[in-house]
C-alpha positions as CSV (number, residue, x, y, z in Angstrom):
1,X,0.2,14.5,25.4
2,X,-0.7,11.8,22.8
3,X,-2.3,13.0,19.6
4,X,-5.8,11.8,18.9
5,X,-6.5,9.9,15.7
6,X,-8.2,12.1,13.2
7,X,-11.7,11.2,12.6
8,X,-13.6,11.7,9.4
9,X,-17.3,12.1,9.7
10,X,-19.1,10.7,6.7
11,X,-22.9,11.2,6.2
12,X,-24.3,8.2,4.4
13,X,-27.8,8.3,3.2
14,X,-29.7,5.0,3.2
15,X,-32.4,4.5,0.7
16,X,-35.9,4.4,2.2
17,X,-34.9,6.4,5.4
18,X,-35.7,9.9,6.3
19,X,-32.5,10.6,8.3
20,X,-28.8,10.4,7.6
21,X,-26.8,7.6,9.2
22,X,-23.5,8.9,10.5
23,X,-20.4,6.8,10.3
24,X,-17.0,7.7,12.0
25,X,-14.1,6.4,10.0
26,X,-10.5,7.2,11.1
27,X,-8.2,8.6,8.5
28,X,-5.7,5.8,9.0
29,X,-8.4,3.2,8.2
30,X,-9.3,5.0,5.0
31,X,-5.6,5.1,4.0
32,X,-5.0,1.4,4.8
33,X,-8.1,0.4,2.8
34,X,-7.2,2.5,-0.3
35,X,-6.0,0.8,-3.5
36,X,-3.0,3.2,-3.6
37,X,-1.8,2.1,-0.1
38,X,-2.2,-1.6,-0.9
39,X,-0.2,-1.2,-4.1
40,X,2.5,0.7,-2.1
41,X,2.6,-2.1,0.5
42,X,2.8,-4.9,-2.2
43,X,5.7,-3.0,-4.0
44,X,7.5,-2.5,-0.7
45,X,7.3,-6.2,0.1
46,X,8.8,-7.0,-3.3
47,X,11.6,-4.5,-2.8
48,X,12.4,-6.0,0.6
49,X,12.6,-9.5,-1.0
50,X,14.8,-8.1,-3.7
51,X,17.0,-6.4,-1.1
52,X,17.4,-9.7,0.8
53,X,18.2,-11.8,-2.3
54,X,20.7,-9.3,-3.7
55,X,22.3,-8.8,-0.2
56,X,22.8,-12.6,0.1
57,X,24.4,-12.7,-3.4
58,X,27.1,-10.1,-2.5
59,X,27.5,-11.1,1.2
60,X,26.5,-7.8,2.8
61,X,23.4,-5.6,3.2
62,X,23.0,-3.5,0.0
63,X,20.7,-1.0,1.7
64,X,17.1,-0.1,0.9
65,X,17.8,2.7,-1.5
66,X,20.1,0.6,-3.7
67,X,17.5,-2.3,-3.6
68,X,14.7,0.2,-4.5
69,X,16.6,1.6,-7.5
70,X,17.7,-1.7,-8.7
71,X,14.2,-3.3,-8.4
72,X,12.6,-0.3,-10.2
73,X,15.0,-0.5,-13.1
74,X,15.0,-4.3,-13.4
75,X,11.7,-5.6,-12.2
76,X,9.0,-3.0,-11.6
77,X,7.4,-2.8,-15.1
78,X,7.0,-6.6,-15.4
79,X,5.8,-6.9,-11.8
80,X,3.1,-4.3,-12.4
81,X,2.0,-5.9,-15.6
82,X,1.7,-9.3,-14.0
83,X,0.0,-8.0,-10.9
84,X,-2.6,-6.0,-12.8
85,X,-3.3,-8.8,-15.3
86,X,-3.9,-11.2,-12.3
87,X,-6.1,-8.7,-10.6
88,X,-8.2,-8.0,-13.8
89,X,-8.7,-11.6,-14.7
């Protein structure tokens, strides 16, 4: 039996109305639209690019964990600084 998507019921009050407007938003939509999730997705894309480049250099798949560790040590801090400076400005 398939599981139903969890629904979050948000009551949103509109100015100038006497009643509440109800909005149903699925939990997965909230997650996908969150800043944290978008940051995770952007980092994941960079790690996968790094994995591909480094695997090509050595002639075999280095694996995700190796690419993740290598990228964090060598590139993450600079990538975050650049990303956040572009987003702020």
